[in-house]
C-alpha positions as CSV (number, residue, x, y, z in Angstrom):
1,M,179.8,-37.5,76.8
2,K,182.3,-34.9,77.9
3,N,181.1,-32.0,80.0
4,A,177.7,-32.7,81.3
5,I,174.4,-31.6,82.7
6,L,172.4,-34.8,83.0
7,F,168.7,-35.2,82.6
8,A,167.1,-38.5,83.4
9,L,164.1,-39.1,81.2
10,I,162.8,-42.5,82.3
11,F,159.5,-44.0,81.4
12,P,158.5,-47.7,81.3
13,I,157.6,-47.6,77.6
14,A,155.6,-50.8,77.6
15,V,152.9,-49.0,79.6
16,S,150.3,-47.3,77.5
17,C,150.0,-43.7,78.4
18,S,147.2,-41.2,77.8
19,R,148.0,-38.1,75.8
20,I,150.0,-35.5,77.7
21,S,150.0,-31.8,77.0
22,L,153.0,-30.0,78.2
23,D,154.9,-26.8,77.3
24,F,157.6,-24.9,79.1
25,S,158.6,-21.3,79.2
26,G,162.0,-20.8,77.6
27,I,165.1,-19.2,78.8
28,G,167.5,-16.9,76.9
29,W,171.3,-16.7,76.9
30,P,172.8,-15.3,80.1
31,E,174.0,-11.8,80.0
32,G,177.6,-11.2,81.0
33,E,180.3,-13.5,82.2
34,E,178.9,-14.1,85.7
35,G,175.7,-15.6,84.2
36,R,177.9,-18.4,82.8
37,H,178.8,-19.5,86.3
38,S,175.4,-20.7,87.4
39,I,172.6,-23.1,86.7
40,R,169.6,-21.4,85.0
41,S,166.4,-23.1,84.1
42,T,162.8,-22.6,83.1
43,D,160.5,-21.6,85.9
44,S,157.1,-22.2,84.6
45,A,155.1,-24.7,82.5
46,V,151.6,-25.4,81.2
47,F,150.8,-29.0,82.1
48,Q,147.5,-30.6,81.0
49,G,146.2,-27.0,80.3
50,K,147.1,-25.6,83.7
51,D,149.8,-23.1,84.5
52,M,152.3,-24.2,87.1
53,P,155.4,-22.8,88.6
54,I,158.4,-25.2,88.5
55,K,161.6,-25.2,90.3
56,Y,164.9,-26.9,89.9
57,Q,165.6,-28.7,93.2
58,T,168.9,-30.2,94.3
59,F,168.7,-33.9,95.1
60,L,172.3,-34.6,95.9
61,R,175.7,-33.3,94.9
62,S,178.8,-35.5,94.2
63,G,180.7,-35.7,97.5
64,D,177.7,-35.3,99.8
65,A,178.1,-37.5,102.9
66,I,174.8,-39.1,103.9
67,T,173.9,-42.3,105.7
68,G,175.7,-45.2,104.0
69,G,178.4,-43.4,102.1
70,V,179.8,-40.5,100.2
71,Y,177.8,-39.8,97.0
72,G,179.8,-40.6,93.9
73,Q,182.9,-41.9,95.7
74,V,184.6,-44.5,93.5
75,L,185.4,-47.6,95.5
76,S,187.8,-50.5,94.9
77,R,186.9,-54.1,95.0
78,T,187.5,-54.1,98.8
79,G,185.4,-51.0,99.3
80,Q,188.1,-48.4,99.7
81,P,188.2,-45.0,97.9
82,V,190.3,-45.3,94.7
83,R,193.1,-42.8,94.2
84,N,193.8,-41.1,90.8
85,V,190.4,-41.9,89.3
86,F,190.1,-41.2,85.6
87,R,187.4,-38.4,85.3
88,S,186.9,-37.2,88.9
89,L,187.4,-34.2,91.1
90,G,191.1,-35.1,91.3
91,V,191.1,-35.3,95.1
92,N,192.9,-38.2,96.7
93,D,192.7,-37.4,100.4
94,G,190.0,-36.1,102.8
95,P,186.2,-36.3,102.5
96,L,186.2,-35.9,98.7
97,A,188.8,-38.6,98.1
98,G,188.1,-40.5,94.9
99,V,184.8,-38.7,94.3
100,S,183.6,-38.5,90.7
101,N,182.0,-35.4,89.4
102,F,180.7,-37.2,86.3
103,N,177.2,-37.9,87.6
104,D,175.4,-39.3,84.6
105,F,172.2,-41.2,84.0
106,T,169.6,-41.3,86.7
107,T,166.6,-43.5,87.2
108,M,164.1,-43.7,90.0
109,L,162.7,-47.2,90.7
110,E,159.6,-48.0,92.7
111,R,159.0,-51.2,94.6
112,D,156.4,-52.0,97.3
113,G,155.7,-48.3,97.7
114,N,159.4,-47.4,98.3
115,L,161.5,-45.3,96.0
116,F,165.2,-45.7,95.0
117,V,167.3,-43.4,92.8
118,V,170.0,-45.2,90.8
119,Q,172.8,-43.0,89.3
120,H,175.8,-43.6,87.1
121,F,179.2,-42.0,87.7
122,E,181.0,-42.0,84.4
123,S,184.5,-42.4,85.6
124,V,187.1,-45.2,85.3
125,P,186.8,-47.1,87.5
126,G,183.1,-46.2,87.4
127,A,180.4,-46.3,90.1
128,V,176.7,-46.8,90.3
129,Y,174.9,-45.6,93.5
130,I,171.5,-46.5,94.8
131,T,169.8,-44.0,97.2
132,S,166.6,-44.6,99.2
133,V,164.1,-41.7,98.9
134,K,161.0,-40.5,100.7
135,R,158.6,-37.8,99.5
136,D,157.1,-35.1,101.6
137,E,153.5,-33.8,101.2
138,E,154.5,-31.5,98.3
139,G,156.3,-34.3,96.5
140,K,159.8,-33.1,97.3
141,L,162.3,-36.0,97.1
142,I,164.4,-36.4,100.3
143,P,167.4,-38.8,100.2
144,L,167.7,-41.0,103.2
145,S,170.7,-43.3,102.6
146,T,173.0,-44.3,99.8
147,R,175.4,-47.0,98.8
148,N,177.7,-48.0,96.0
149,L,176.3,-51.0,94.0
150,D,178.6,-54.0,94.0
151,F,179.8,-55.0,90.5
152,A,182.6,-57.1,91.9
153,E,181.2,-60.3,90.4
154,Q,181.6,-58.6,86.9
155,G,185.0,-57.2,87.5
156,G,183.7,-53.7,88.3
157,V,181.9,-51.2,86.1
158,Y,183.6,-49.1,83.4
159,S,182.6,-45.6,82.3
160,P,178.8,-46.0,82.9
161,C,177.1,-43.6,80.6
162,A,173.5,-43.2,79.6
163,G,170.6,-45.7,80.2
164,S,166.9,-46.3,80.4
165,I,164.3,-48.2,82.3
166,T,163.1,-51.5,80.8
167,P,159.4,-52.2,80.4
168,W,159.8,-54.7,83.3
169,G,161.1,-52.0,85.6
170,S,164.8,-52.6,85.8
171,H,167.6,-50.1,85.3
172,I,169.6,-50.8,82.1
173,G,172.9,-48.9,81.7
174,S,176.0,-48.8,79.5
175,E,179.8,-49.0,79.5
176,E,181.1,-46.4,77.0
177,Y,184.4,-46.4,75.0
178,E,185.2,-50.1,75.3
179,P,188.9,-50.9,75.6
180,N,190.5,-51.6,72.3
181,A,191.7,-55.2,73.0
182,G,193.7,-55.2,69.8
183,M,196.1,-52.7,71.2
184,R,196.9,-54.6,74.5
185,D,200.6,-54.7,74.9
186,T,202.8,-57.3,76.7
187,L,202.3,-55.5,80.0
188,G,198.5,-55.4,79.6
189,R,198.4,-51.7,78.9
190,I,196.0,-50.1,76.3
191,D,195.4,-46.4,77.0
192,A,195.0,-44.0,79.9
193,R,191.3,-44.7,80.2
194,Y,191.5,-48.5,80.4
195,N,194.7,-48.5,82.4
196,A,192.9,-46.6,85.2
197,M,190.6,-49.6,85.6
198,A,193.5,-51.2,87.5
199,G,192.4,-49.0,90.4
200,F,189.3,-51.2,91.0
201,F,191.7,-54.1,92.0
202,S,194.7,-52.1,93.4
203,G,193.0,-49.1,95.0
204,D,195.2,-46.7,92.9
205,A,194.3,-46.1,89.2
206,S,197.9,-45.0,88.5
207,R,199.2,-48.4,89.3
208,T,199.9,-50.5,86.1
209,D,201.3,-53.7,87.5
210,V,197.8,-55.2,87.8
211,L,197.1,-54.7,84.1
212,R,199.2,-57.6,83.1
213,N,196.7,-60.0,84.6
214,M,193.5,-58.1,83.5
215,N,191.2,-59.0,80.6
216,P,189.9,-56.0,78.6
217,Y,186.9,-58.0,77.4
218,L,185.3,-57.6,80.9
219,Y,184.4,-54.0,79.9
220,G,182.2,-52.5,77.2
221,W,178.8,-54.1,78.0
222,T,175.2,-53.3,79.0
223,P,174.8,-53.6,82.8
224,E,171.3,-54.2,84.3
225,V,170.3,-53.4,87.8
226,I,167.3,-55.3,89.1
227,L,165.5,-54.1,92.2
228,L,164.4,-57.3,94.0
229,D,162.3,-56.0,96.9
230,G,161.1,-52.9,98.8
231,S,164.2,-52.9,101.0
232,G,166.4,-51.9,98.1
233,K,168.1,-55.3,97.6
234,T,169.5,-55.5,94.1
235,E,171.0,-57.8,91.6
236,T,173.6,-56.5,89.1
237,R,174.4,-58.3,85.8
238,K,176.2,-57.5,82.5
239,R,174.1,-58.6,79.6
240,Y,176.7,-60.3,77.4
241,A,174.3,-61.5,74.7
242,L,173.8,-57.8,73.7
243,G,177.3,-57.4,72.5
244,R,180.4,-55.4,73.4
245,F,181.1,-52.0,71.9
246,S,181.0,-48.3,73.0
247,H,177.6,-48.5,74.6
248,E,175.9,-45.1,74.9
249,I,172.4,-46.3,75.6
250,A,170.1,-49.3,75.2
251,V,166.4,-48.8,74.7
252,V,163.9,-51.7,74.9
253,M,160.8,-51.5,72.7
254,P,157.3,-52.2,74.0
255,D,157.4,-55.9,72.8
256,R,160.0,-56.4,75.6
257,R,162.2,-58.3,73.1
258,T,163.6,-55.7,70.6
259,V,166.5,-53.5,71.9
260,Y,168.2,-50.6,70.0
261,M,171.8,-49.8,71.1
262,S,173.9,-46.8,70.2
263,D,177.6,-47.1,69.6
264,D,179.3,-43.8,70.5
265,G,182.6,-42.8,68.8
266,K,184.1,-41.7,65.5
267,H,183.3,-45.0,63.8
268,G,180.0,-46.1,65.4
269,T,177.5,-48.7,64.4
270,L,173.8,-49.0,65.2
271,F,172.9,-52.3,66.8
272,L,169.7,-54.2,67.2
273,F,169.1,-57.1,69.5
274,V,166.1,-59.4,69.4
275,A,165.7,-61.5,72.6
276,D,164.4,-65.1,72.4
277,K,161.9,-64.4,75.2
278,P,160.1,-61.2,76.3
279,G,161.7,-59.6,79.3
280,D,164.8,-61.8,79.2
281,L,168.0,-60.4,77.8
282,T,170.2,-63.5,78.4
283,A,169.8,-64.9,74.9
284,G,169.0,-63.7,71.4
285,T,170.2,-62.6,68.0
286,L,172.4,-59.5,67.4
287,Y,172.1,-57.3,64.2
288,A,174.1,-54.4,62.9
289,A,172.9,-51.8,60.5
290,R,174.1,-51.3,56.9
291,W,173.5,-47.9,55.5
292,N,172.2,-47.9,51.9
293,Q,172.1,-44.3,50.9
294,R,169.3,-43.1,48.5
295,K,170.4,-39.6,47.8
296,A,173.7,-37.9,47.4
297,Y,175.3,-35.9,50.2
298,V,172.8,-33.1,51.2
299,L,170.5,-33.6,54.2
300,R,167.0,-32.1,54.2
301,E,164.6,-32.3,57.1
302,S,161.9,-35.0,56.7
303,S,163.5,-36.2,53.4
304,V,164.4,-39.9,53.3
305,I,168.2,-40.2,53.0
306,A,168.8,-43.9,53.4
307,D,167.4,-47.4,54.0
308,L,168.9,-49.6,56.8
309,Q,169.6,-53.2,56.1
310,W,170.1,-55.4,59.1
311,V,173.2,-57.8,59.1
312,S,172.9,-60.7,61.4
313,L,175.9,-61.4,63.8
314,G,174.2,-64.6,64.9
315,H,172.7,-66.0,68.1
316,A,174.4,-66.2,71.5
317,T,173.6,-66.7,75.1
318,E,174.9,-64.9,78.2
319,A,176.0,-68.2,79.6
320,Q,178.3,-68.8,76.6
321,I,180.2,-65.5,77.0
322,E,180.2,-65.7,80.8
323,S,181.8,-69.2,80.7
324,V,185.0,-67.8,79.1
325,L,185.2,-64.6,81.1
326,K,184.2,-65.7,84.6
327,N,187.7,-66.8,85.7
328,D,189.1,-63.3,84.9
329,I,186.7,-61.5,87.2
330,V,189.6,-61.5,89.8
331,P,192.9,-61.2,87.8
332,G,195.1,-64.3,88.3
333,A,198.8,-64.2,88.7
334,A,199.2,-66.2,85.4
335,G,197.4,-63.6,83.4
336,P,194.0,-63.8,81.7
337,S,192.5,-67.2,81.1
338,G,189.7,-65.9,78.9
339,P,190.1,-65.1,75.2
340,L,192.3,-62.2,74.1
341,F,192.3,-60.5,70.7
342,Q,194.8,-62.9,69.2
343,D,192.5,-65.8,70.1
344,L,189.8,-64.5,67.9
345,F,191.6,-63.0,64.9
346,E,194.7,-63.3,62.9
347,A,195.9,-59.8,62.1
348,V,198.5,-58.5,59.6
349,A,199.6,-55.1,58.5
350,P,198.0,-53.7,55.3
351,V,200.3,-53.0,52.3
352,N,199.5,-49.9,50.2
353,N,196.1,-49.7,51.9
354,A,195.2,-53.2,50.8
355,C,195.0,-56.5,52.6
356,P,196.5,-59.8,51.6
357,E,194.4,-62.5,50.1
358,G,192.3,-64.3,52.8
359,F,192.1,-61.2,55.0
360,T,189.2,-58.8,55.3
361,A,189.7,-55.1,55.3
362,V,188.2,-53.5,58.4
363,D,187.8,-49.8,59.0
364,A,186.1,-49.6,62.4
365,G,188.0,-46.8,64.0
366,T,190.3,-49.3,65.6
367,S,193.9,-50.5,65.2
368,N,195.9,-53.4,66.5
369,T,199.5,-54.2,67.4
370,S,200.3,-55.6,64.0
371,A,199.9,-52.1,62.5
372,P,199.3,-49.7,65.4
373,D,199.4,-46.5,63.2
374,S,197.2,-47.8,60.5
375,K,193.5,-46.8,60.1
376,L,192.9,-50.0,58.2
377,E,193.0,-53.4,59.8
378,C,193.5,-56.7,58.0
379,L,191.7,-59.4,59.9
380,K,190.9,-63.1,59.5
381,L,188.5,-64.8,61.9
382,K,190.1,-67.9,63.5
383,S,188.4,-71.2,63.2
384,G,187.3,-73.7,65.8
385,E,186.4,-73.1,69.4
386,F,187.8,-71.5,72.5
387,K,187.0,-73.5,75.7
388,G,184.0,-75.0,74.0
389,V,182.5,-71.8,72.5
390,P,182.7,-71.2,68.7
391,V,185.1,-68.4,67.9
392,S,182.5,-66.9,65.6
393,V,180.1,-66.6,68.6
394,L,182.8,-65.0,70.7
395,A,183.8,-62.6,68.0
396,S,180.2,-61.5,67.5
397,R,179.9,-60.5,71.2
398,L,183.4,-59.6,72.3
399,E,184.3,-57.7,69.1
400,S,180.8,-56.7,67.9
401,R,181.9,-53.7,65.8
402,R,184.9,-55.3,64.1
403,Y,182.9,-58.5,63.4
404,A,179.9,-56.5,62.0
405,V,182.2,-54.6,59.6
406,M,183.7,-57.9,58.4
407,L,180.1,-59.1,57.6
408,G,179.3,-55.9,55.7
409,A,177.7,-53.6,58.2
410,T,178.4,-49.9,58.5
411,A,180.7,-48.4,61.1
412,E,180.8,-44.8,59.9
413,F,178.5,-42.9,62.3
414,N,180.3,-40.1,64.0
415,K,179.3,-39.5,67.7
416,K,176.0,-41.3,67.4
417,E,174.6,-40.7,70.8
418,G,171.1,-40.8,72.3
419,V,168.2,-43.0,71.2
420,A,164.5,-42.4,72.0
421,Y,161.2,-44.1,71.2
422,D,158.1,-42.1,70.3
423,D,155.1,-44.2,71.4
424,V,152.6,-41.8,69.7
425,R,154.0,-42.2,66.2
426,N,155.8,-45.6,66.7
427,R,159.0,-43.9,65.7
428,L,162.6,-44.1,66.8
429,Y,164.9,-41.0,67.0
430,F,168.7,-41.0,67.3
431,A,171.2,-38.1,67.6
432,V,174.4,-37.5,65.8
433,S,176.5,-34.8,67.4
434,R,178.5,-33.8,64.3
435,I,178.1,-34.9,60.7
436,E,181.8,-35.2,59.7
437,K,184.8,-37.4,59.2
438,A,183.6,-41.0,58.4
439,M,180.1,-39.7,57.6
440,Q,181.5,-37.6,54.7
441,P,182.5,-39.0,51.3
442,E,185.9,-40.9,51.7
443,K,186.3,-42.8,48.5
444,G,189.9,-43.1,47.5
445,K,191.2,-42.3,51.0
446,G,192.4,-45.8,51.7
447,I,189.4,-47.0,53.6
448,A,187.5,-50.3,53.5
449,A,184.0,-49.0,52.9
450,D,182.2,-45.7,52.2
451,H,178.5,-46.3,52.9
452,I,177.7,-42.9,54.4
453,R,178.4,-39.9,52.1
454,L,177.0,-36.7,53.6
455,T,177.9,-33.1,53.4
456,A,179.5,-32.0,56.7
457,N,177.4,-30.3,59.4
458,R,179.3,-29.3,62.6
459,C,176.0,-28.7,64.3
460,G,174.7,-32.2,64.0
461,A,171.3,-33.7,63.5
462,V,168.5,-35.8,65.1
463,F,167.4,-38.6,62.7
464,A,164.0,-40.3,62.7
465,A,162.7,-43.7,61.5
466,D,159.2,-45.0,61.4
467,L,159.2,-48.6,62.7
468,K,157.6,-51.5,61.0
469,A,157.3,-55.3,61.3
470,D,160.0,-57.5,59.7
471,T,159.3,-61.2,59.7
472,S,162.9,-62.0,58.8
473,I,164.0,-60.5,62.1
474,N,160.9,-61.6,64.0
475,S,160.2,-58.1,65.4
476,D,157.5,-55.5,64.9
477,Y,159.9,-52.6,65.7
478,V,162.4,-52.5,62.9
479,I,163.9,-49.4,61.2
480,G,163.7,-49.2,57.5
481,E,163.7,-45.7,56.0
482,L,165.8,-43.1,57.8
483,Y,165.5,-39.3,57.5
484,P,166.7,-36.2,59.4
485,L,164.0,-34.9,61.8
486,V,165.9,-31.7,62.7
487,L,169.3,-30.3,61.7
488,G,171.7,-28.1,63.5
489,R,172.3,-24.9,61.6
490,P,175.9,-23.6,61.1
491,L,176.2,-19.9,61.0
492,P,177.6,-18.3,57.8
493,E,181.4,-18.1,57.8
494,S,181.2,-14.4,57.4
495,Q,179.6,-14.2,60.9
496,V,182.0,-16.5,62.7
497,A,185.3,-15.9,61.0
498,D,186.9,-14.6,64.2
499,R,185.2,-17.0,66.7
500,K,186.3,-20.2,68.2
501,T,182.9,-21.1,69.6
502,D,179.2,-20.2,69.1
503,L,179.5,-21.3,65.5
504,C,175.9,-22.6,65.3
505,D,172.5,-20.9,65.3
506,P,171.9,-19.9,68.9
507,D,168.1,-20.4,68.6
508,R,168.2,-24.1,67.9
509,M,170.0,-27.2,69.1
510,A,173.7,-27.7,68.3
511,E,175.7,-30.9,68.6
512,P,172.9,-33.0,70.1
513,D,173.9,-35.8,72.6
514,N,171.3,-37.6,74.6
515,I,167.6,-37.3,73.7
516,A,164.4,-38.5,75.2
517,F,160.7,-38.5,74.3
518,L,157.9,-37.9,76.8
519,P,155.5,-40.7,76.1
520,G,152.0,-39.6,75.1
521,S,153.2,-36.2,74.1
522,D,154.7,-34.3,71.1
523,L,157.9,-33.4,73.0
524,L,161.4,-34.6,72.2
525,F,164.1,-33.4,74.6
526,I,167.5,-32.7,73.1
527,A,170.6,-32.3,75.2
528,E,173.8,-30.7,73.8
529,D,177.4,-31.7,74.0
530,A,179.0,-28.9,72.0
531,D,182.7,-28.6,71.2
532,D,182.3,-25.2,69.4
533,G,178.7,-25.0,68.3
534,H,177.6,-23.3,71.5
535,S,179.7,-22.0,74.3
536,L,177.2,-23.2,76.9
537,N,175.3,-26.5,76.6
538,F,171.5,-26.3,76.7
539,L,168.7,-28.7,77.2
540,W,165.9,-28.1,74.6
541,S,162.4,-29.2,74.2
542,Y,161.4,-29.7,70.6
543,N,157.8,-30.1,69.5
544,V,157.9,-32.7,66.8
545,R,154.4,-31.6,65.5
546,T,155.0,-27.8,65.4
547,G,158.8,-27.6,65.1
548,N,159.1,-25.2,68.1
549,F,162.2,-25.1,70.2
550,R,162.4,-24.1,73.9
551,R,165.6,-23.7,75.9
552,L,165.1,-25.3,79.3
553,L,168.4,-25.5,81.2
554,H,172.1,-24.7,81.2
555,G,174.8,-25.0,83.7
556,P,178.2,-23.3,84.3
557,R,180.9,-23.3,81.8
558,G,182.2,-26.7,80.9
559,A,179.0,-28.5,81.9
560,E,177.3,-30.8,79.3
561,I,173.6,-31.8,79.2
562,T,173.1,-35.5,79.2
563,S,170.6,-38.3,79.5
564,P,167.2,-36.5,79.6
565,S,164.6,-38.7,81.4
566,W,161.0,-38.6,82.7
567,I,159.9,-40.8,85.6
568,R,156.3,-41.7,86.1
569,L,155.4,-43.2,89.5
570,G,152.6,-45.5,90.4
571,D,150.4,-42.6,91.6
572,G,150.8,-40.9,88.2
573,S,153.3,-38.2,89.4
574,L,155.9,-37.2,86.9
575,Y,159.5,-36.1,87.7
576,F,162.1,-34.7,85.4
577,F,165.6,-35.4,86.7
578,A,168.6,-33.2,85.7
579,T,172.3,-33.4,86.7
580,V,174.9,-30.7,86.2
581,M,177.8,-32.9,85.4
582,H,181.5,-31.9,85.9
583,P,181.1,-28.1,85.7
584,Y,184.2,-26.2,84.7
585,R,185.7,-29.2,83.0
586,D,188.8,-28.2,80.9
587,I,188.9,-24.8,82.7
588,E,192.0,-24.1,84.8
589,A,191.7,-23.4,88.5
590,D,192.6,-19.8,88.0
591,G,189.8,-19.4,85.5
592,G,192.0,-18.4,82.6
593,P,192.2,-15.0,81.0
594,G,189.3,-12.7,81.9
595,R,187.6,-15.3,84.1
596,R,187.4,-15.7,87.9
597,A,189.0,-18.6,89.7
598,V,187.2,-21.9,90.1
599,T,187.2,-23.9,93.3
600,T,186.9,-27.7,93.9
601,E,183.6,-27.0,95.6
602,E,182.2,-25.4,92.4
603,R,183.4,-28.4,90.3
604,R,181.1,-30.8,92.3
605,A,178.3,-32.1,90.2
606,T,174.6,-31.5,91.1
607,T,171.8,-34.0,90.6
608,G,168.4,-32.3,90.7
609,Y,164.9,-32.5,89.3
610,F,161.8,-30.7,88.3
611,G,158.4,-31.8,89.7
612,P,156.2,-33.4,90.6
613,F,154.0,-32.8,87.6
614,R,150.5,-34.0,88.6
């Protein structure tokens, strides 16, 4: 996710919901330049057959000082504001020092009648804040106090992106764009994003001396936040058994065992985890999808395009992975004691786009120091154990995407983003922002596999799959056939020849990112993250029964829509959270040609909501 307005659509999906009828009034495109500098939203809805006015209300903005802390301030291991945070307001001194304006996924948890909002800040180092809340007589949410959640026992949190609520009521998050451990150099450096994680230990993200002693395998996991009591006491964990990759979102199915996980990037994989026990993510079997295409190239809505085959990466426990990483939580002077890339794989450079005998050709969007400029990796899994854990188990969880490709799974999804479960139809949806690059035919281009072969669509798609039982996986919620539910629609070249943006149909979604389904309804919510499809990102409601679109929200220039989420409280009230994330990103302070100047104050993110619906 790049420039974001965030919606939190949260719903414990294990709870059976009665049918919900909801429709919103739509909004149009703003008129004139000034209309692109504000948040605009729908102002009315029909809920359960009754008209109701609705109003976008601010909950908190990044940088707000309230009891307990400064909202969104990125803190070091010792609790001090971090300087030079990767993805932030860029302020190092004063009240906004170290404040992230990348407010991302939001949940609201309820325990013993008390409410707590949990929110990600998608920076590096990252932050997750928990805020205690009260409601007034009209249902307005009033923040009382806030604090940064402590991930020190996991080495900090890294680029926390989207998330969901589990059926047992915990907050489950993500760490996006995992560091490429294969490119770690002798000084411990990988790239600007990962290098900034040093700030969690040093207090300054521009310092690189700490990197030599850090282990990149600490980052790229699924964090879980468990609310322990009504006082707001929490437990934070990283669920190592679910694998390490570019986690966008994890969604737990109603059986409390099956988990779908989206792998964001230019060479993503779709992962499936089946836990040994319901409600316990500490042990289970991890699978990766292999795309078996039925039809050639052209996508048509509701027409099956492929079957998914699930490749087992094997069983693992959280304890196994934690045992080899725990000593690197605080970097030691002697360097990492846990496994590094070279402890898992032998790697050599390809010759003429081919690998030597005994090595597997891997095209997973990654490279390594044996051939840093090569798209193709030649890898061989090492044998034996590392500190008592089989190397195959470590590879399956520390290098889940690479290992999945070695076993025949598909890593060709481009910007595969949000995942949502439709309880009415027992169906799963997932979004692909742009159908291009590895999703297009690539035979003969020196790549290891070419499973996905589709005609390009810069405007993206939302795919659907009806779930079914699969005894071989021991789950009742398994994807088989896959088809596009709705496609973005590129405008004819004759209409856009002189444009750099607004290249997609303005009356339907373009470049979808996070999605969410309102349980018990017909409504899928689609949030945009457009490069050039639309010049403003919108949140849409899409009726999966009628096919009708409604625009619901946009923010200022540079703001993306992310992580839609509904929250249902114990008294039946519904809230729809939304956050305007990093407005004016990539826009210069002077505004650029023909645009007014932009202040630091305007770049602060806003977390807000609609509701209550009751």
